[in-house]
VEXVEX-397280 format. One line per 8 residues: number of its first residue (from 1); for each residue x, y, z of C-alpha. Coordinates in pm, 1 decimal, padded with zeros to 6 digits, always signed. Layout:
<recs>
NUM = X/Y/Z; ...
</recs>
This chain:
<recs>
1 = +09295.5/+11690.2/+06090.4; +09162.6/+12049.5/+06214.0; +09165.7/+11928.2/+06543.6; +09518.4/+11835.5/+06534.4; +09604.4/+12183.9/+06397.1; +09420.5/+12330.9/+06695.9; +09669.9/+12126.5/+06919.4; +09956.0/+12309.3/+06762.5
9 = +09843.7/+12641.2/+06795.0; +09761.9/+12575.3/+07168.6; +10093.1/+12440.1/+07264.0; +10287.2/+12749.8/+07222.1; +09962.4/+12966.1/+07385.6; +09984.7/+12709.2/+07702.6; +10377.1/+12765.1/+07739.6; +10371.2/+13122.7/+07701.3
17 = +10107.3/+13141.9/+07962.7; +10294.6/+12913.4/+08179.6; +10592.0/+13131.8/+08154.6; +10417.3/+13377.5/+08317.6; +10439.4/+13232.9/+08645.9; +10764.4/+13216.4/+08867.1; +10886.9/+12848.8/+08795.1; +11227.4/+12932.5/+08919.8
25 = +11261.2/+12895.3/+09248.6; +11592.6/+12869.3/+09391.9; +11706.8/+12484.8/+09472.8; +11928.6/+12542.9/+09737.2; +12235.9/+12300.3/+09758.3; +12346.0/+12226.2/+10139.8; +12671.2/+12365.0/+10260.6; +12913.1/+12087.3/+10275.9
33 = +13209.5/+12264.2/+10451.6; +13296.5/+12043.6/+10743.0; +13610.1/+12016.5/+10947.0; +13834.4/+11752.0/+10811.6; +13937.8/+11603.5/+11146.0; +13866.9/+11559.6/+11515.7; +14068.6/+11720.0/+11708.3; +14361.2/+11722.3/+11443.6
41 = +14373.6/+11343.0/+11432.0; +14414.0/+11187.2/+11086.5; +14365.3/+10830.0/+11184.7; +14109.4/+10640.8/+10966.0; +14042.4/+10359.8/+11249.3; +13692.8/+10431.4/+11328.6; +13500.9/+10223.9/+11644.9; +13230.8/+10239.4/+11437.6
49 = +13315.8/+09984.9/+11205.5; +13318.8/+09709.8/+11486.4; +13008.9/+09490.9/+11530.9; +12826.4/+09547.8/+11815.2; +12852.8/+09209.5/+11934.8; +13226.5/+09266.8/+11950.9; +13226.3/+09638.7/+12116.8; +12996.0/+09477.0/+12395.1
57 = +13132.8/+09156.2/+12523.2; +12887.4/+09141.2/+12789.9; +12680.2/+08824.1/+12742.0; +12403.0/+08908.8/+12941.8; +12411.4/+09250.4/+12773.8; +12438.4/+09061.4/+12413.0; +12140.3/+08888.1/+12498.4; +11921.0/+09169.3/+12579.6
65 = +12023.1/+09354.4/+12238.0; +11943.1/+09034.8/+12047.5; +11595.7/+09024.1/+12234.0; +11502.6/+09376.0/+12125.7; +11631.1/+09378.2/+11766.1; +11342.6/+09071.7/+11724.1; +11098.5/+09181.8/+11995.8; +11093.0/+09584.2/+12024.4
73 = +10751.3/+09689.5/+11893.9; +10905.1/+10050.4/+11774.7; +11109.8/+09871.2/+11551.6; +10852.2/+09649.9/+11395.7; +10638.3/+09908.2/+11350.4; +10912.9/+10108.1/+11136.4; +10992.1/+09777.2/+10973.4; +10576.2/+09783.0/+10820.3
81 = +10661.6/+10153.1/+10737.2; +10948.9/+10027.2/+10505.0; +10685.7/+09798.5/+10362.3; +10424.7/+10083.8/+10310.2; +10711.6/+10315.9/+10146.3; +10797.8/+10008.9/+09925.9; +10448.0/+09953.5/+09812.0; +10411.7/+10356.3/+09699.1
89 = +10715.9/+10277.5/+09462.7; +10492.5/+09993.0/+09291.1; +10178.8/+10234.8/+09298.4; +10398.5/+10521.4/+09136.4; +10561.7/+10292.1/+08839.7; +10250.7/+10187.3/+08750.3; +10125.1/+10560.5/+08691.4; +10346.9/+10592.4/+08385.5
97 = +10293.9/+10267.7/+08231.4; +09966.4/+10207.1/+08003.5; +09706.5/+10069.8/+08157.3; +09473.3/+09801.8/+07995.2; +09112.9/+09693.8/+08109.7; +08916.5/+09374.9/+07977.0; +08540.4/+09432.6/+08029.5; +08221.8/+09218.9/+07909.6
105 = +07895.9/+09415.2/+07915.7; +07511.2/+09373.7/+07833.9; +07241.1/+09587.8/+07812.0; +06892.1/+09561.1/+07678.8; +06656.9/+09864.3/+07548.5; +06318.2/+09939.2/+07439.6; +06227.7/+10256.6/+07208.4; +05856.1/+10396.2/+07192.2
113 = +05690.2/+10312.6/+06876.7; +05596.2/+10703.6/+06889.5; +05934.3/+10832.7/+06847.0; +06171.1/+10935.9/+06591.3; +06408.7/+10621.5/+06663.8; +06099.9/+10415.5/+06735.6; +05919.6/+10504.0/+06366.1; +06264.4/+10466.4/+06206.5
121 = +06308.8/+10127.5/+06379.3; +05980.9/+10012.3/+06235.9; +06090.1/+10051.3/+05885.1; +06423.4/+09860.3/+05937.8; +06490.5/+09477.9/+05911.8; +06785.3/+09293.3/+06008.5; +06978.4/+09016.2/+05796.2; +06774.0/+08783.4/+05578.2
129 = +06472.7/+09005.2/+05593.3; +06387.8/+08999.7/+05992.2; +06215.2/+09285.0/+06141.1; +06400.7/+09531.3/+06374.6; +06349.2/+09356.1/+06734.2; +06125.2/+09575.0/+06991.5; +06360.9/+09484.4/+07271.0; +06720.6/+09546.3/+07152.8
137 = +06984.8/+09388.4/+07344.0; +07335.1/+09554.4/+07397.6; +07623.2/+09299.1/+07430.0; +08002.4/+09396.0/+07419.5; +08331.1/+09228.1/+07478.6; +08648.2/+09496.2/+07456.0; +08984.6/+09604.0/+07586.3; +09057.7/+09958.0/+07703.6
145 = +09377.5/+10101.4/+07698.6; +09484.2/+10456.4/+07857.6; +09841.5/+10598.9/+07872.5; +09961.9/+10972.6/+08001.8; +10284.3/+11001.5/+07811.8; +10551.0/+11151.2/+08080.3; +10669.7/+11393.1/+07835.6; +10805.9/+11610.7/+08116.6
153 = +10931.4/+11333.0/+08357.9; +10653.3/+11409.3/+08615.9; +10569.3/+11039.2/+08664.6; +10893.4/+10902.8/+08633.8; +11012.9/+11186.8/+08878.5; +10739.9/+11092.2/+09128.5; +10869.3/+10738.8/+09123.5; +11207.2/+10849.0/+09175.2
161 = +11114.7/+11035.4/+09466.9; +10929.1/+10755.3/+09619.7; +11236.6/+10514.6/+09558.1; +11472.7/+10759.0/+09775.1; +11192.3/+10783.1/+10042.9; +11188.6/+10429.4/+10071.2; +11574.1/+10378.9/+10110.3; +11561.3/+10695.8/+10353.0
169 = +11303.4/+10477.7/+10545.0; +11542.0/+10203.9/+10560.8; +11825.9/+10401.6/+10723.2; +11543.7/+10550.9/+10952.7; +11542.2/+10207.5/+11045.5; +11900.0/+10179.0/+11092.0; +11919.1/+10473.1/+11276.2; +11662.2/+10342.8/+11520.6
177 = +11884.7/+10030.4/+11568.7; +12176.8/+10223.8/+11642.9; +11945.9/+10420.2/+11920.1; +11813.2/+10107.5/+12051.4; +12165.8/+09928.2/+12107.2; +12304.3/+10261.8/+12249.1; +11977.7/+10265.4/+12503.7; +11967.0/+09912.4/+12599.2
185 = +12373.5/+09956.4/+12697.5; +12354.3/+10266.6/+12854.7; +12046.7/+10162.6/+13102.1; +12232.4/+09786.4/+13146.6; +12515.8/+10007.6/+13265.6; +12330.3/+10223.5/+13482.1; +12143.3/+09905.2/+13633.0; +12514.1/+09775.3/+13729.3
193 = +12613.9/+10086.6/+13850.2; +12253.0/+10156.5/+14099.0; +12360.9/+09785.3/+14187.3; +12696.9/+09922.5/+14317.6; +12552.9/+10188.9/+14465.7; +12337.0/+09969.3/+14681.6; +12646.2/+09741.5/+14755.0; +12843.3/+10051.1/+14898.5
201 = +12570.5/+10176.5/+15067.2; +12469.8/+09820.8/+15265.0; +12866.3/+09781.9/+15319.2; +12885.1/+10133.0/+15493.7; +12571.0/+10061.7/+15699.7; +12748.9/+09774.7/+15835.4; +13063.5/+10002.2/+15896.4; +12842.1/+10226.1/+16088.5
209 = +12677.8/+09954.5/+16296.8; +13012.3/+09818.2/+16429.5; +13092.4/+10188.3/+16520.4; +12752.7/+10252.7/+16677.2; +12805.0/+09943.9/+16883.2; +13152.6/+10061.9/+16982.2; +13028.1/+10379.2/+17088.5; +12768.0/+10232.1/+17296.7
217 = +12997.5/+10021.2/+17497.9; +13235.6/+10330.3/+17560.7; +12919.3/+10528.8/+17690.0; +12866.5/+10247.3/+17939.6; +13202.1/+10304.5/+18066.5; +13164.6/+10630.7/+18057.9; +13391.1/+10732.4/+17776.4; +13140.2/+10851.8/+17569.4
225 = +12804.7/+11064.7/+17584.1; +12437.7/+10981.8/+17504.0; +12497.1/+11245.1/+17216.0; +12762.4/+11064.9/+17074.4; +12527.3/+10755.6/+17049.7; +12252.4/+10963.9/+16906.4; +12478.2/+11121.7/+16652.5; +12629.6/+10782.8/+16544.2
233 = +12263.9/+10599.9/+16557.9; +12114.4/+10885.3/+16348.6; +12389.2/+10892.9/+16083.9; +12297.7/+10502.5/+16052.7; +11916.3/+10572.1/+15998.6; +12030.9/+10840.7/+15740.5; +12241.7/+10564.6/+15531.9; +11989.8/+10287.1/+15578.7
241 = +11715.5/+10519.0/+15419.4; +11912.7/+10583.2/+15087.4; +11903.6/+10204.1/+14969.2; +11528.5/+10262.4/+14950.9; +11564.1/+10520.8/+14653.9; +11823.8/+10335.9/+14509.1; +11593.8/+09984.6/+14472.1; +11309.7/+10193.5/+14342.5
249 = +11556.2/+10307.1/+14071.9; +11663.2/+09951.3/+14003.8; +11319.1/+09813.9/+13968.3; +11263.5/+10120.6/+13702.7; +11571.8/+10068.5/+13506.3; +11479.3/+09661.1/+13487.8; +11141.6/+09753.5/+13371.4; +11281.1/+09989.5/+13097.7
257 = +11502.9/+09688.9/+12990.7; +11235.5/+09468.0/+12973.7; +11008.1/+09749.2/+12791.6; +11290.3/+09789.3/+12521.7; +11305.2/+09394.3/+12476.5; +10939.4/+09375.5/+12410.5; +10859.6/+09184.6/+12741.5; +10641.6/+09206.7/+13062.4
265 = +10852.0/+09270.0/+13378.5; +11107.1/+09011.0/+13485.1; +11377.3/+09002.6/+13645.0; +11737.8/+09112.5/+13448.9; +11990.0/+08888.3/+13457.2; +12373.9/+09088.2/+13475.5; +12707.6/+09089.9/+13536.8; +12861.9/+09192.4/+13882.5
273 = +13165.0/+09299.2/+13740.1; +13118.8/+09647.8/+13696.0; +13475.0/+09828.6/+13825.5; +13624.7/+09555.8/+13587.0; +13452.7/+09674.0/+13231.5; +13777.7/+09776.2/+13056.2; +13737.1/+10113.5/+12834.4; +13932.5/+10016.5/+12520.6
281 = +14154.8/+10259.4/+12296.3; +13915.4/+10500.4/+12150.7; +13951.7/+10589.0/+11783.0; +13674.3/+10825.3/+11596.6; +13814.8/+10857.0/+11252.8; +13757.0/+11150.1/+11044.8; +13434.0/+11352.0/+10984.9; +13412.6/+11239.1/+10635.6
289 = +13350.6/+10893.1/+10766.4; +13005.7/+10993.7/+10943.2; +12829.7/+11043.2/+10601.8; +12899.1/+10647.7/+10521.3; +12859.0/+10537.5/+10922.1; +12563.4/+10718.0/+11031.8; +12217.9/+10620.3/+10902.1; +12064.7/+10957.1/+10984.9
297 = +12297.1/+11122.3/+10749.4; +12215.1/+10929.8/+10471.3; +11842.9/+10937.4/+10546.8; +11855.5/+11299.2/+10539.3; +12063.9/+11307.8/+10227.7; +11810.7/+11060.5/+10044.8; +11513.5/+11266.5/+10189.3; +11688.9/+11609.0/+10051.7
305 = +11750.3/+11411.9/+09700.7; +11355.4/+11305.3/+09716.4; +11252.1/+11677.9/+09751.2; +11426.5/+11812.0/+09479.6; +11227.0/+11554.6/+09292.2; +10887.9/+11686.0/+09424.2; +10990.3/+12026.4/+09316.9; +11048.7/+11890.2/+08931.6
313 = +10713.3/+11670.9/+08979.0; +10509.9/+11992.5/+09102.8; +10675.5/+12230.3/+08834.3; +10582.8/+11973.5/+08568.2; +10215.1/+12023.6/+08659.5; +10209.5/+12334.6/+08487.2; +10269.1/+12199.1/+08162.1; +10037.9/+12004.2/+07933.3
321 = +09969.1/+11634.5/+07968.7; +09942.2/+11432.6/+07666.2; +09680.8/+11144.5/+07710.3; +09618.5/+10866.3/+07463.7; +09310.2/+10616.1/+07512.9; +09185.3/+10330.8/+07273.3; +08951.4/+10055.4/+07300.9; +08908.3/+09749.4/+07058.1
329 = +08638.8/+09459.1/+07069.3; +08278.2/+09344.3/+06975.9; +07945.6/+09503.6/+07004.5; +07605.2/+09312.6/+06901.9; +07263.9/+09355.0/+07016.4; +07252.0/+08956.6/+06997.3; +07485.1/+08729.5/+07163.2; +07508.6/+08484.2/+06862.9
337 = +07679.1/+08758.0/+06662.0; +07928.4/+08895.5/+06937.7; +08235.6/+08734.9/+06782.9; +08143.1/+08802.4/+06400.5; +08393.7/+08979.7/+06235.8; +08142.7/+09217.1/+06148.8; +08086.3/+09305.8/+06509.1; +08479.2/+09445.8/+06545.2
345 = +08499.8/+09813.5/+06701.3; +08776.4/+10009.4/+06774.2; +08880.6/+10366.4/+06891.6; +09169.3/+10566.9/+06955.1; +09223.2/+10918.8/+07053.5; +09445.3/+11154.1/+07215.9; +09418.9/+11460.1/+07454.5; +09656.7/+11759.9/+07523.1
353 = +09500.4/+11929.3/+07810.5; +09714.4/+12229.6/+08031.3; +09545.5/+12380.8/+08361.4; +09425.4/+12710.8/+08237.4; +09191.9/+12906.0/+08497.1; +09210.1/+12733.1/+08832.6; +09591.6/+12732.9/+08856.9; +09640.1/+12850.8/+09233.1
361 = +09629.3/+12498.0/+09382.7; +09908.5/+12389.4/+09132.5; +10091.7/+12718.1/+09205.6; +10075.7/+12657.8/+09592.8; +10158.3/+12302.5/+09567.9; +10494.8/+12411.6/+09380.5; +10582.1/+12673.8/+09655.0; +10494.6/+12401.9/+09905.4
369 = +10736.0/+12158.8/+09701.2; +11002.7/+12432.2/+09694.3; +10964.1/+12513.8/+10073.7; +11019.1/+12163.0/+10176.2; +11303.4/+12136.2/+09958.9; +11467.3/+12432.9/+10164.5; +11350.9/+12221.8/+10474.2; +11553.0/+11923.3/+10379.7
377 = +11853.0/+12149.2/+10279.4; +11858.7/+12292.7/+10666.0; +11753.3/+11943.4/+10790.2; +12082.6/+11770.4/+10628.2; +12287.9/+12071.7/+10756.8; +12188.0/+12061.5/+11100.3; +12198.7/+11658.5/+11130.0; +12565.2/+11683.2/+10986.8
385 = +12629.5/+11977.4/+11279.7; +12462.8/+11778.1/+11529.8; +12671.8/+11463.5/+11446.0; +12978.7/+11645.0/+11478.3; +12913.4/+11816.7/+11783.7; +12819.7/+11510.5/+11948.2; +13127.8/+11328.3/+11861.1; +13311.5/+11615.6/+11984.3
393 = +13133.2/+11577.2/+12337.0; +13181.3/+11230.0/+12394.2; +13537.4/+11224.0/+12319.5; +13591.7/+11511.0/+12577.7; +13362.6/+11304.9/+12805.0; +13562.4/+11029.2/+12803.0; +13896.2/+11198.2/+12849.4; +13745.1/+11391.4/+13137.5
401 = +13575.0/+11107.6/+13338.2; +13858.1/+10894.1/+13274.0; +14095.0/+11164.1/+13486.8; +13765.7/+11201.9/+13711.8; +13755.4/+10825.2/+13817.3; +14132.5/+10794.8/+13840.2; +14135.5/+11074.1/+14108.6; +13836.1/+10935.4/+14282.5
409 = +13973.4/+10600.9/+14310.5; +14296.7/+10803.7/+14504.5; +14061.0/+10977.4/+14722.7; +13853.8/+10667.2/+14808.9; +14186.8/+10484.9/+14908.2; +14259.6/+10789.5/+15117.1; +13963.4/+10805.5/+15323.4; +13929.1/+10429.7/+15369.3
417 = +14277.1/+10468.8/+15551.2; +14121.0/+10787.5/+15743.8; +13819.7/+10576.8/+15856.3; +14031.5/+10336.5/+16009.0; +14262.8/+10593.8/+16141.2; +13959.1/+10788.1/+16310.1; +13832.2/+10487.6/+16472.9; +14168.9/+10408.0/+16635.1
425 = +14191.3/+10736.5/+16762.8; +13842.2/+10736.0/+16868.9; +13894.0/+10443.8/+17085.1; +14184.3/+10562.6/+17214.7; +14022.6/+10903.2/+17287.5; +14244.7/+11084.8/+17094.0; +13978.6/+11223.1/+16822.3; +13623.5/+11337.5/+16862.3
433 = +13352.6/+11124.8/+16740.0; +13239.3/+11427.0/+16502.0; +13558.4/+11327.4/+16321.1; +13466.2/+10982.8/+16269.3; +13122.3/+11100.0/+16171.4; +13244.0/+11324.1/+15899.4; +13525.6/+11062.8/+15793.8; +13259.4/+10800.4/+15739.2
441 = +13008.0/+11047.1/+15539.8; +13317.4/+11155.9/+15340.9; +13437.7/+10795.1/+15239.1; +13078.1/+10679.9/+15153.7; +13026.8/+11015.4/+14914.4; +13367.8/+10930.7/+14764.7; +13260.6/+10580.6/+14704.5; +12929.7/+10687.2/+14535.2
449 = +13122.8/+10940.2/+14316.1; +13378.9/+10698.6/+14230.0; +13068.2/+10487.9/+14092.8; +12898.0/+10787.0/+13922.7; +13245.9/+10897.0/+13758.2; +13265.0/+10503.1/+13606.4; +12879.2/+10520.8/+13482.2; +12951.8/+10843.1/+13306.8
457 = +13287.9/+10725.5/+13165.4; +13100.8/+10397.4/+13010.6; +12792.1/+10594.4/+12915.0; +13030.8/+10838.4/+12715.5; +13193.9/+10495.9/+12555.9; +12825.5/+10393.6/+12489.2; +12730.2/+10738.0/+12332.7; +13060.0/+10780.7/+12131.9
465 = +12989.8/+10483.9/+11949.2; +12636.8/+10546.1/+11849.3; +12763.8/+10918.7/+11759.2; +13012.9/+10759.3/+11513.9; +12739.8/+10551.8/+11364.4; +12794.9/+10208.4/+11526.3; +12542.1/+09952.8/+11630.1; +12348.7/+09863.7/+11301.7
473 = +12604.2/+09708.8/+11089.3
</recs>
């Protein structure tokens, strides 16, 4: 009873001591003032709601994505991280539940005759006048229980924080899927563009070969000089040389796709219809939809909630903890008497303890948790800002490169006509060979720039889908 009174006197003292420490660190809430619309558009239709298989309709691309979702090593590593977080929840749940252990023990003790205990035992007898044994056994069968009473919700908050981190890891995996789908699609389209680069260069090589034959014939008939032949031949060699760097880039893109799909280098099957890939109407919805569509935003939000709970847990470490312990079982010196009702033993006790002297570590943990909560706020705000900027950039990219592609298509058509005109004028001695060379070079560059504009347009389409949160559903 005296011990109980002492506990009641200690509790106010401990709480008063804890009040001397600043436990009111500011838990900051994120700034949620984001624009309500993208470019004043109020349409809530959003391409992120489209399943990736319906957004990327190329069957070769679909096969690559399907393979990556199963075999990609990074994705599988993250899947195991989710399992680790899941097991952490079970561990935290067990901390605020009573712990019960069942044990069996045995021992043997010999007390010296010329000791106090030995002298006493010489005078003792056991039941039915039997002398006290010189070798005293000790056999026990007991259940022990312990329980930390979660007065301040410290243990339950720790479990809830683990749950939020587990859900955040799932969103992290979803975000990785979004990134993976976009990276495969982008690399695939780059590979198609490189195929067309190589095709265009080879076509231009054939044109320049014919032009070289023509100028050689003119030289033989004294209508052209060796200088003209050399210039045409040099241009042919220059154009031929460009194909080797393109071939190297094709190999690298193929191997990157193989890496993403978790397989060793092999030939990538792909479409030959690059310019025929259509750009459907782009609908981006409204910014508030990013919160439900983008996994990285949901991940940052869950991590923010978990950080608040971590602050509560760190704060509760300053307060007293109540531990209750007890046991019940049987104890005897002889196994024959072990299950006898008279061998029954039991005990129960409770401890109320709080940190008193060495508190710097607890205070440092609390301040660290508060700083991490602020980090989580800044990370959440930064993720929202980055998502909004990313969407705006990709919308502008699609608009600008759509216009660029249209202009380049017209330029290529005009220059292709100019090549025919220049060749005709040169053959009739009405144009200099330099004009033919320049026109051939210009049409090649224009065709390559047209391919680049188309590639950038497809890249913008992929990135916008990813920026809006598409690809993981």
